[in-house]
C-alpha positions as CSV (number, residue, x, y, z in Angstrom):
1,R,6.2,10.4,4.2
2,P,9.3,9.8,6.2
3,V,8.5,10.2,9.9
4,L,10.2,10.2,13.3
5,L,8.4,9.4,16.5
6,L,9.7,10.2,20.0
7,E,9.1,9.1,23.5
8,R,10.1,12.2,25.4
9,G,11.8,11.7,28.8
10,E,12.9,14.3,31.4
11,L,16.3,14.9,29.8
12,T,16.5,12.6,26.8
13,S,14.1,11.2,24.2
14,R,14.2,7.9,22.4
15,G,12.8,7.7,19.0
16,S,12.4,5.7,15.8
17,G,12.0,6.6,12.2
18,R,10.5,5.1,9.1
19,S,11.1,6.2,5.5
20,I,9.9,5.6,2.0
21,V,11.7,4.2,-1.1
22,G,14.0,6.9,-2.4
23,F,14.8,8.7,0.9
24,S,17.4,7.1,3.2
25,I,16.4,7.8,6.8
26,I,19.8,6.6,8.0
27,D,21.7,9.0,5.6
28,A,19.6,11.9,7.0
29,L,20.3,11.0,10.6
30,T,24.0,10.5,9.8
31,E,24.2,14.0,8.5
32,V,23.1,15.3,11.9
33,G,24.7,12.4,13.9
34,H,26.6,14.8,16.2
35,L,23.2,15.6,17.8
36,F,22.5,12.1,19.0
37,Q,23.7,10.2,22.0
38,K,23.4,7.1,19.9
39,F,21.6,6.1,16.6
40,G,21.5,3.4,14.1
41,G,19.5,1.7,11.4
42,H,19.2,1.3,7.7
43,T,17.7,3.0,4.6
44,M,14.1,2.5,5.6
45,A,14.2,2.5,9.5
46,A,16.3,3.9,12.3
47,G,16.3,4.3,16.1
48,F,18.0,7.0,18.2
49,T,18.5,8.6,21.6
50,I,18.9,12.3,21.8
51,S,19.2,15.0,24.5
52,N,16.0,17.1,24.7
53,A,18.2,20.2,24.3
54,H,19.0,19.1,20.8
55,L,15.4,18.5,19.6
56,P,14.8,22.0,18.1
57,E,18.0,21.8,16.1
58,L,17.2,18.2,15.0
59,E,13.8,19.3,13.7
60,A,15.2,22.3,11.8
61,R,18.1,20.3,10.3
62,L,15.9,17.3,9.3
63,N,13.3,19.6,7.7
64,A,16.1,21.3,5.7
65,I,17.5,17.9,4.6
66,A,14.0,16.8,3.6
67,A,13.4,20.0,1.6
68,R,16.7,19.4,-0.2
69,D,16.5,15.6,-0.8
70,L,12.9,14.6,-0.7
71,A,11.6,15.0,-4.3
72,D,7.9,15.7,-4.7
73,D,7.4,12.6,-6.9
74,L,8.6,10.4,-4.0
75,L,5.5,11.4,-2.1
76,I,3.1,10.2,-4.8
77,P,1.8,6.8,-3.6
78,R,2.8,4.1,-6.0
79,L,1.3,0.6,-6.3
80,M,3.7,-2.0,-7.7
81,Y,2.3,-5.0,-9.4
82,D,3.7,-8.4,-10.3
83,A,2.0,-9.2,-13.6
84,E,-1.0,-8.6,-15.8
85,L,-3.7,-11.3,-16.1
86,R,-7.0,-11.6,-18.0
87,L,-9.9,-12.4,-15.7
88,G,-10.1,-15.8,-17.3
89,Q,-6.6,-16.7,-16.2
90,H,-7.6,-16.8,-12.5
91,S,-8.2,-20.2,-11.1
92,L,-8.4,-22.0,-7.8
93,E,-5.3,-23.9,-8.8
94,L,-3.4,-20.7,-9.4
95,I,-4.5,-19.4,-6.0
96,D,-3.4,-22.6,-4.3
97,Q,0.0,-22.4,-6.1
98,I,0.5,-18.8,-5.0
99,A,-0.4,-19.7,-1.4
100,Q,2.8,-21.7,-1.3
101,L,4.7,-18.3,-1.3
102,E,3.2,-17.4,2.2
103,P,3.8,-16.1,4.7
104,Y,3.6,-12.6,3.3
105,G,5.2,-9.6,5.0
106,H,8.0,-7.2,4.7
107,G,10.4,-8.5,2.1
108,N,7.8,-11.0,0.8
109,P,4.8,-9.0,-0.2
110,E,1.6,-10.7,-1.5
111,P,1.6,-10.8,-5.3
112,V,-0.5,-8.0,-6.9
113,W,-2.0,-8.5,-10.3
114,V,-3.5,-6.1,-12.8
115,S,-6.3,-6.6,-15.3
116,R,-6.9,-3.9,-17.9
117,G,-9.9,-2.7,-19.7
118,V,-12.4,-4.6,-17.6
119,R,-16.0,-3.5,-17.2
120,V,-17.7,-3.0,-13.9
121,I,-21.1,-4.7,-14.5
122,D,-22.3,-4.4,-10.9
123,A,-21.2,-2.3,-7.9
124,R,-22.8,-2.2,-4.5
125,T,-21.9,-1.4,-0.9
126,L,-21.7,-3.9,1.8
127,G,-20.8,-4.1,5.5
128,R,-22.7,-3.1,8.6
129,E,-21.9,0.6,7.9
130,R,-22.0,0.1,4.1
131,Q,-18.3,1.1,3.9
132,H,-17.1,-1.6,1.5
133,L,-17.7,-2.2,-2.2
134,K,-18.6,-5.5,-3.9
135,L,-17.8,-5.3,-7.7
136,R,-18.6,-7.7,-10.5
137,L,-15.9,-7.3,-13.2
138,F,-16.3,-8.6,-16.8
139,D,-13.6,-8.7,-19.5
140,G,-15.8,-9.7,-22.4
141,Q,-15.4,-13.4,-21.6
142,T,-15.2,-13.9,-17.8
143,A,-17.0,-12.3,-14.9
144,V,-15.5,-12.4,-11.4
145,D,-16.5,-10.9,-8.0
146,A,-14.2,-8.4,-6.3
147,L,-14.2,-6.7,-2.9
148,W,-12.8,-3.3,-2.2
149,W,-12.5,-2.6,1.5
150,R,-13.3,0.9,2.8
151,H,-14.0,2.5,-0.6
152,A,-17.7,2.9,-0.6
153,E,-17.3,6.5,-1.6
154,R,-16.2,5.4,-5.0
155,L,-19.6,3.7,-5.8
156,E,-20.9,6.5,-8.1
157,A,-17.8,6.2,-10.3
158,F,-19.1,2.8,-11.5
159,A,-22.6,4.0,-12.2
160,H,-22.2,3.7,-16.0
161,N,-20.3,0.5,-16.3
162,P,-17.0,2.1,-17.2
163,R,-13.9,0.3,-18.4
164,V,-11.2,0.3,-15.8
165,D,-7.8,-1.0,-15.0
166,V,-7.9,-2.8,-11.6
167,A,-5.0,-3.9,-9.3
168,Y,-5.8,-6.7,-6.9
169,T,-4.7,-9.7,-4.9
170,L,-6.2,-13.1,-5.4
171,S,-8.5,-14.7,-2.8
172,T,-11.3,-17.2,-2.6
173,N,-14.9,-17.1,-1.3
174,E,-16.6,-20.2,0.0
175,Y,-20.4,-20.1,0.1
176,L,-22.7,-23.0,0.4
177,G,-19.8,-25.4,0.0
178,K,-18.7,-23.9,-3.3
179,R,-15.3,-22.3,-3.5
180,R,-14.8,-19.5,-6.0
181,V,-12.1,-17.0,-7.1
182,Q,-12.5,-13.6,-5.6
183,L,-10.4,-10.5,-6.1
184,I,-9.4,-8.1,-3.3
185,V,-9.0,-4.7,-4.9
186,K,-6.0,-2.6,-4.2
187,D,-6.8,0.2,-6.7
188,V,-9.0,1.1,-9.7
189,L,-8.1,3.6,-12.4
190,P,-10.0,4.6,-15.6
191,C,-8.9,2.4,-18.4
192,G,-5.5,3.5,-19.8
193,A,-4.7,5.9,-17.0
194,T,-1.9,3.7,-15.6
C-alpha cells in the first residue's frame, strides 16, 4: 500500500511517502500541493514539509484520492519473474554468470525464475525456532534442494507430494567442500494456478 510517514514537530511536520506500481505518489501530492510548505519526488517516492494545521485536510484529501485512483487489483501482491527453467537447467556455471549482474537493488533486482509442475518430494522445517522450510524438488529428471525462509506454516501443504509451480532465486550451498545449486524460494502455488 502507498504510505506517508511523518515526523511531527511543534508547528510543522516533515514526511516521506512510498508508493506501489500503478499509483503515483507525486501526482497525489501535487493534487493537494497547496497544503505543503514544500514537496517533491517522483512516481514511487516523495518528501514534504507541512504545517500541522493542514494535517487533517491532507489525510482526508489523500484518502479521497486513494479511494478514487487506487484500484483494488493494484493492492494484490504480484511476483514478477524473468524466465522459466526446468530444474535440470540450473548449474553452478549459470549461477556464476548471473552473479556478474550484481550488485542487486532498486533498479537492478535479482533475477527470479519459475519452474512449473515440480513435485515436492521432501519438506521439513529448519532453524532454531523451526520457522524455515527446506524442500526437495523433483521435475521427473532432476532433484534440487530449496530453502523457503519464514514459511514453516506451509509445511502441511506439501504432505502429499503435490505438483507445484515455484518461483525462486538461484543460490549455492557449500557443504564438506562440495558446492551445489540451491534455490531460495520466493513463492509456491499449486501447479497451474499461476
